[in-house]
ZAMIBA-88569 format. One record per residue: x, y, z of N, C-alpha, C, O in turn. Coordinates in pm, whole numbers, plus 50000, padded with zeros to 5 digits. Example, Ala and Ser with C-alpha at 12.3 -4.5 7.8 and 13.67 -1.06 7.14 Angstrom:
[node [51319; 49431; 50780]; [51230; 49550; 50780]; [51320; 49670; 50780]; [51424; 49668; 50846]]
[node [51285; 49775; 50708]; [51367; 49894; 50714]; [51290; 50003; 50787]; [51341; 50114; 50804]]
This chain:
[node [61809; 41756; 19060]; [61683; 41741; 18953]; [61713; 41699; 18810]; [61642; 41619; 18749]]
[node [61819; 41755; 18759]; [61843; 41690; 18632]; [61904; 41554; 18638]; [61888; 41459; 18561]]
[node [61985; 41566; 18755]; [62042; 41405; 18755]; [61921; 41309; 18741]; [61908; 41251; 18633]]
[node [61851; 41292; 18818]; [61739; 41237; 18795]; [61673; 41171; 18694]; [61648; 41051; 18677]]
[node [61641; 41316; 18603]; [61598; 41332; 18443]; [61708; 41286; 18353]; [61668; 41268; 18238]]
[node [61816; 41266; 18370]; [61916; 41211; 18294]; [61893; 41078; 18319]; [61867; 41005; 18223]]
[node [61899; 41033; 18428]; [61920; 40896; 18468]; [61795; 40810; 18447]; [61800; 40692; 18413]]
[node [61694; 40872; 18466]; [61560; 40847; 18371]; [61520; 40818; 18233]; [61437; 40748; 18174]]
[node [61629; 40913; 18202]; [61635; 40923; 18021]; [61717; 40802; 17958]; [61699; 40736; 17855]]
[node [61822; 40796; 18063]; [61883; 40668; 18035]; [61832; 40515; 18058]; [61877; 40431; 17980]]
[node [61736; 40471; 18163]; [61689; 40389; 18193]; [61574; 40385; 18095]; [61546; 40277; 18043]]
[node [61517; 40476; 18071]; [61399; 40451; 17933]; [61455; 40394; 17850]; [61414; 40282; 17820]]
[node [61581; 40455; 17775]; [61650; 40440; 17636]; [61694; 40283; 17677]; [61668; 40210; 17581]]
[node [61736; 40228; 17759]; [61802; 40108; 17790]; [61691; 40001; 17754]; [61702; 39907; 17676]]
[node [61594; 40035; 17819]; [61459; 39943; 17792]; [61401; 39975; 17669]; [61309; 39905; 17626]]
[node [61435; 40053; 17618]; [61356; 40075; 17460]; [61407; 40006; 17320]; [61360; 40022; 17208]]
[node [61531; 39911; 17367]; [61624; 39840; 17296]; [61754; 39900; 17197]; [61814; 39862; 17096]]
[node [61760; 40013; 17288]; [61909; 40040; 17264]; [62040; 40002; 17307]; [62151; 40041; 17269]]
[node [62000; 39902; 17411]; [62107; 39835; 17452]; [62184; 39740; 17353]; [62132; 39639; 17305]]
[node [62323; 39786; 17324]; [62361; 39710; 17236]; [62438; 39559; 17280]; [62550; 39535; 17234]]
[node [62375; 39468; 17366]; [62440; 39398; 17431]; [62329; 39267; 17425]; [62230; 39271; 17498]]
[node [62353; 39134; 17321]; [62242; 39069; 17369]; [62307; 38921; 17417]; [62420; 38900; 17461]]
[node [62188; 38819; 17391]; [62224; 38716; 17502]; [62200; 38595; 17384]; [62101; 38594; 17310]]
[node [62292; 38509; 17381]; [62245; 38418; 17245]; [62277; 38276; 17331]; [62357; 38275; 17425]]
[node [62209; 38167; 17287]; [62266; 38033; 17304]; [62368; 38010; 17230]; [62354; 38044; 17112]]
[node [62510; 37941; 17275]; [62588; 37896; 17216]; [62686; 37793; 17214]; [62780; 37804; 17292]]
[node [62679; 37678; 17128]; [62740; 37543; 17129]; [62791; 37510; 17021]; [62749; 37549; 16912]]
[node [62899; 37425; 17038]; [62944; 37374; 16887]; [62890; 37266; 16856]; [62800; 37225; 16929]]
[node [62931; 37188; 16734]; [62818; 37080; 16673]; [62770; 36977; 16809]; [62855; 36909; 16867]]
[node [62651; 36977; 16843]; [62595; 36885; 16896]; [62459; 36822; 16903]; [62360; 36889; 16875]]
[node [62447; 36661; 16946]; [62325; 36636; 16909]; [62184; 36692; 16978]; [62068; 36685; 16937]]
[node [62244; 36751; 17102]; [62141; 36798; 17190]; [62109; 36932; 17139]; [62207; 37003; 17118]]
[node [61993; 36983; 17113]; [61960; 37106; 17123]; [61986; 37178; 17247]; [61936; 37144; 17354]]
[node [62078; 37295; 17231]; [62150; 37330; 17317]; [62092; 37468; 17353]; [62146; 37572; 17318]]
[node [61967; 37462; 17430]; [61896; 37586; 17472]; [61879; 37582; 17606]; [61761; 37582; 17641]]
[node [61956; 37579; 17686]; [61927; 37578; 17822]; [62042; 37677; 17863]; [62142; 37715; 17801]]
[node [61985; 37710; 18009]; [62064; 37837; 18081]; [62246; 37822; 18072]; [62316; 37921; 18047]]
[node [62295; 37708; 18093]; [62444; 37678; 18085]; [62502; 37698; 17978]; [62624; 37708; 17972]]
[node [62405; 37710; 17851]; [62467; 37776; 17710]; [62440; 37905; 17678]; [62484; 37947; 17570]]
[node [62386; 37965; 17737]; [62361; 38106; 17733]; [62501; 38203; 17741]; [62551; 38225; 17851]]
[node [62563; 38260; 17615]; [62628; 38357; 17628]; [62618; 38512; 17571]; [62564; 38546; 17466]]
[node [62696; 38612; 17685]; [62696; 38705; 17615]; [62753; 38782; 17513]; [62871; 38813; 17529]]
[node [62692; 38821; 17409]; [62769; 38854; 17282]; [62845; 38990; 17325]; [62811; 39052; 17426]]
[node [62961; 39035; 17233]; [63023; 39122; 17226]; [62965; 39275; 17200]; [62891; 39309; 17108]]
[node [63004; 39335; 17276]; [62899; 39457; 17265]; [62944; 39544; 17119]; [63062; 39556; 17087]]
[node [62859; 39587; 17060]; [62882; 39670; 16928]; [62935; 39587; 16811]; [62959; 39633; 16699]]
[node [62950; 39453; 16852]; [63039; 39423; 16728]; [62910; 39271; 16708]; [62873; 39253; 16592]]
[node [62870; 39206; 16783]; [62798; 39061; 16784]; [62685; 39114; 16793]; [62661; 39164; 16902]]
[node [62582; 39123; 16691]; [62442; 39203; 16718]; [62346; 39123; 16710]; [62237; 39176; 16731]]
[node [62341; 38955; 16674]; [62282; 38887; 16611]; [62303; 38732; 16671]; [62414; 38694; 16707]]
[node [62212; 38668; 16677]; [62241; 38546; 16712]; [62192; 38451; 16570]; [62110; 38483; 16483]]
[node [62286; 38305; 16585]; [62291; 38238; 16448]; [62255; 38108; 16504]; [62293; 38084; 16618]]
[node [62205; 38043; 16458]; [62150; 37923; 16445]; [62204; 37803; 16323]; [62159; 37815; 16209]]
[node [62288; 37705; 16349]; [62277; 37595; 16224]; [62211; 37437; 16244]; [62259; 37346; 16311]]
[node [62126; 37436; 16190]; [62108; 37297; 16193]; [62138; 37230; 16069]; [62111; 37271; 15956]]
[node [62201; 37112; 16102]; [62258; 37020; 16022]; [62202; 36892; 16037]; [62208; 36832; 16145]]
[node [62142; 36840; 15923]; [62092; 36683; 15949]; [62204; 36553; 15832]; [62242; 36529; 15718]]
[node [62207; 36513; 15961]; [62340; 36401; 15924]; [62328; 36262; 15960]; [62307; 36231; 16078]]
[node [62338; 36185; 15877]; [62317; 36033; 15915]; [62275; 35966; 16032]; [62197; 35871; 16040]]
[node [62355; 36044; 16153]; [62325; 35984; 16290]; [62233; 36082; 16355]; [62232; 36081; 16478]]
[node [62167; 36155; 16301]; [62068; 36289; 16365]; [62112; 36425; 16371]; [62230; 36455; 16349]]
[node [62028; 36504; 16398]; [62031; 36643; 16403]; [62128; 36670; 16469]; [62129; 36628; 16585]]
[node [62230; 36737; 16427]; [62306; 36850; 16474]; [62315; 37004; 16482]; [62276; 37071; 16386]]
[node [62362; 37060; 16589]; [62292; 37194; 16594]; [62434; 37293; 16631]; [62532; 37253; 16693]]
[node [62420; 37388; 16592]; [62556; 37510; 16649]; [62484; 37614; 16657]; [62394; 37643; 16579]]
[node [62529; 37694; 16778]; [62464; 37834; 16793]; [62581; 37875; 16833]; [62680; 37822; 16884]]
[node [62525; 38064; 16775]; [62667; 38156; 16867]; [62584; 38274; 16839]; [62474; 38295; 16787]]
[node [62689; 38351; 16897]; [62641; 38482; 16857]; [62697; 38528; 16716]; [62794; 38460; 16681]]
[node [62665; 38614; 16637]; [62723; 38701; 16507]; [62705; 38830; 16488]; [62607; 38896; 16522]]
[node [62830; 38879; 16416]; [62799; 38968; 16374]; [62685; 38980; 16241]; [62698; 38899; 16149]]
[node [62581; 39077; 16235]; [62494; 39100; 16135]; [62567; 39072; 16000]; [62548; 38960; 15954]]
[node [62619; 39128; 15953]; [62695; 39110; 15841]; [62714; 38963; 15781]; [62641; 38932; 15688]]
[node [62804; 38873; 15827]; [62849; 38779; 15864]; [62747; 38674; 15876]; [62761; 38575; 15803]]
[node [62648; 38678; 15953]; [62508; 38570; 15968]; [62447; 38576; 15835]; [62412; 38480; 15766]]
[node [62435; 38722; 15803]; [62341; 38719; 15654]; [62364; 38658; 15588]; [62279; 38581; 15544]]
[node [62512; 38655; 15537]; [62576; 38616; 15433]; [62568; 38490; 15425]; [62509; 38433; 15333]]
[node [62639; 38418; 15543]; [62614; 38280; 15602]; [62456; 38202; 15545]; [62433; 38121; 15456]]
[node [62395; 38252; 15614]; [62262; 38204; 15584]; [62204; 38219; 15428]; [62177; 38114; 15369]]
[node [62187; 38329; 15369]; [62210; 38337; 15200]; [62268; 38244; 15146]; [62205; 38173; 15068]]
[node [62383; 38221; 15168]; [62505; 38124; 15125]; [62454; 37994; 15115]; [62481; 37931; 15012]]
[node [62368; 37927; 15224]; [62349; 37818; 15266]; [62201; 37815; 15213]; [62168; 37700; 15184]]
[node [62122; 37892; 15197]; [61981; 37853; 15135]; [61957; 37734; 15076]; [61882; 37646; 15118]]
[node [62041; 37734; 14948]; [61995; 37616; 14861]; [62030; 37462; 14962]; [61987; 37356; 14918]]
[node [62088; 37462; 15058]; [62146; 37322; 15124]; [62024; 37330; 15211]; [62016; 37219; 15264]]
[node [61926; 37406; 15254]; [61834; 37426; 15378]; [61701; 37329; 15289]; [61610; 37384; 15228]]
[node [61718; 37185; 15301]; [61609; 37112; 15233]; [61551; 37075; 15361]; [61432; 37103; 15378]]
[node [61617; 37014; 15456]; [61563; 36951; 15588]; [61554; 36774; 15546]; [61473; 36697; 15597]]
[node [61654; 36737; 15449]; [61681; 36596; 15396]; [61818; 36572; 15450]; [61880; 36658; 15513]]
[node [61871; 36433; 15421]; [62033; 36391; 15474]; [62128; 36515; 15420]; [62115; 36575; 15314]]
[node [62202; 36531; 15497]; [62322; 36648; 15440]; [62265; 36787; 15434]; [62342; 36877; 15400]]
[node [62127; 36820; 15464]; [62108; 36947; 15487]; [62131; 37061; 15587]; [62089; 37049; 15702]]
[node [62195; 37169; 15546]; [62251; 37248; 15643]; [62142; 37380; 15612]; [62100; 37402; 15498]]
[node [62099; 37472; 15743]; [62001; 37545; 15757]; [62074; 37618; 15849]; [62128; 37568; 15948]]
[node [62078; 37780; 15810]; [62156; 37896; 15906]; [62057; 37972; 15904]; [62006; 38016; 15801]]
[node [61997; 38010; 16091]; [61903; 38131; 16052]; [61971; 38266; 16151]; [62048; 38248; 16245]]
[node [61931; 38373; 16113]; [61955; 38465; 16185]; [61858; 38548; 16301]; [61738; 38546; 16277]]
[node [61894; 38606; 16398]; [61790; 38661; 16482]; [61863; 38743; 16550]; [61979; 38725; 16589]]
[node [61752; 38891; 16575]; [61873; 38963; 16676]; [61744; 39027; 16815]; [61709; 39141; 16846]]
[node [61711; 38916; 16859]; [61666; 38940; 17030]; [61678; 38842; 17082]; [61671; 38730; 17032]]
[node [61707; 38881; 17230]; [61798; 38780; 17294]; [61761; 38646; 17319]; [61642; 38629; 17343]]
[node [61841; 38538; 17318]; [61791; 38395; 17328]; [61680; 38376; 17200]; [61574; 38317; 17220]]
[node [61714; 38432; 17067]; [61616; 38402; 16971]; [61661; 38256; 16909]; [61582; 38188; 16844]]
[node [61797; 38214; 16935]; [61830; 38098; 16845]; [61796; 37986; 16942]; [61862; 37883; 16957]]
[node [61713; 38010; 16987]; [61671; 37850; 17082]; [61568; 37788; 16996]; [61549; 37791; 16874]]
[node [61491; 37714; 17120]; [61390; 37656; 17017]; [61234; 37737; 16963]; [61176; 37816; 17037]]
[node [61194; 37708; 16853]; [61100; 37757; 16823]; [60997; 37790; 16931]; [60958; 37712; 17018]]
[node [60946; 37948; 16909]; [60850; 38001; 17042]; [60687; 37990; 16959]; [60661; 38015; 16841]]
[node [60603; 37949; 17059]; [60460; 37933; 17036]; [60419; 37994; 16939]; [60490; 38094; 16938]]
[node [60335; 38001; 16836]; [60296; 38110; 16799]; [60182; 38206; 16872]; [60077; 38166; 16923]]
[node [60217; 38311; 16867]; [60085; 38380; 16935]; [59987; 38465; 16833]; [60018; 38517; 16726]]
[node [59850; 38462; 16907]; [59757; 38499; 16829]; [59819; 38702; 16768]; [59854; 38802; 16831]]
[node [59804; 38674; 16637]; [59845; 38807; 16569]; [59699; 38932; 16630]; [59579; 38921; 16657]]
[node [59791; 39031; 16626]; [59685; 39173; 16698]; [59638; 39205; 16565]; [59698; 39173; 16463]]
[node [59516; 39276; 16572]; [59438; 39353; 16478]; [59527; 39432; 16372]; [59639; 39468; 16408]]
[node [59491; 39455; 16266]; [59576; 39586; 16217]; [59519; 39679; 16294]; [59600; 39770; 16281]]
[node [59433; 39722; 16368]; [59390; 39877; 16412]; [59474; 39888; 16512]; [59506; 40004; 16536]]
[node [59543; 39770; 16610]; [59568; 39749; 16731]; [59695; 39809; 16721]; [59748; 39892; 16795]]
[node [59749; 39732; 16579]; [59890; 39760; 16556]; [59929; 39922; 16527]; [60022; 39989; 16571]]
[node [59837; 39950; 16451]; [59872; 40076; 16379]; [59863; 40195; 16470]; [59910; 40305; 16440]]
[node [59774; 40157; 16630]; [59763; 40265; 16732]; [59883; 40233; 16814]; [59935; 40330; 16869]]
[node [59917; 40164; 16825]; [60045; 40124; 16918]; [60161; 40224; 16906]; [60230; 40229; 16804]]
[node [60181; 40306; 17013]; [60268; 40408; 16997]; [60416; 40341; 17006]; [60447; 40249; 17082]]
[node [60510; 40413; 16904]; [60651; 40370; 16871]; [60752; 40413; 16982]; [60862; 40456; 16947]]
[node [60717; 40404; 17126]; [60778; 40471; 17231]; [60926; 40457; 17243]; [60990; 40547; 17297]]
[node [60993; 40341; 17191]; [61112; 40343; 17193]; [61165; 40483; 17083]; [61211; 40563; 17165]]
[node [61176; 40528; 16987]; [61209; 40672; 16947]; [61225; 40772; 17031]; [61329; 40838; 17037]]
[node [61133; 40790; 17095]; [61129; 40910; 17169]; [61247; 40924; 17300]; [61283; 41041; 17316]]
[node [61299; 40842; 17376]; [61424; 40871; 17432]; [61516; 40863; 17349]; [61598; 40946; 17387]]
[node [61561; 40803; 17240]; [61661; 40845; 17159]; [61680; 40997; 17127]; [61787; 41056; 17144]]
[node [61568; 41054; 17079]; [61518; 41217; 17024]; [61548; 41290; 17169]; [61601; 41400; 17158]]
[node [61524; 41251; 17281]; [61535; 41329; 17393]; [61699; 41311; 17407]; [61763; 41414; 17427]]
[node [61775; 41179; 17396]; [61912; 41230; 17449]; [61995; 41303; 17359]; [62098; 41363; 17390]]
[node [61931; 41291; 17215]; [62020; 41366; 17121]; [61987; 41495; 17126]; [62053; 41568; 17052]]
[node [61872; 41566; 17217]; [61856; 41695; 17288]; [61930; 41729; 17397]; [61972; 41841; 17424]]
[node [61948; 41600; 17479]; [61985; 41649; 17599]; [62120; 41723; 17607]; [62120; 41830; 17669]]
[node [62229; 41683; 17556]; [62360; 41788; 17588]; [62332; 41951; 17554]; [62390; 42035; 17622]]
[node [62231; 41999; 17434]; [62205; 42119; 17445]; [62141; 42206; 17570]; [62135; 42328; 17575]]
[node [62094; 42118; 17667]; [62006; 42160; 17775]; [62103; 42177; 17903]; [62083; 42265; 17987]]
[node [62202; 42092; 17909]; [62289; 42063; 18023]; [62371; 42172; 18008]; [62388; 42220; 18120]]
[node [62442; 42245; 17909]; [62524; 42344; 17884]; [62489; 42482; 17938]; [62563; 42578; 17917]]
């Protein structure tokens, strides 16, 4: 029975966003927006926790670079190139995100939920973490 409980808690924690590996699109400089299944890469666990997307505007068109990245490196790169992100010729835009395949094409905007709905939504992802922290003391 305890094993079932531990397994259930582990499954809940993985579903709640505690998994430390994400997938990102990955390609070197290409004129095609490489957001298709052959370009999906598994990022390095506990190291590469973000997806990075670079959009370069060159004379022959728009070029893309996509990859897994560590949060520190990606955020430094994106802030360093902010002044060069103009959308004009020789523009370089670097963006970072931390959800699976978020460095793909822009998603269609969803209608926003009302503030009342947002405030009443329970934050279930914290619960499994609290239980996992307390679990070792109950197993001893």
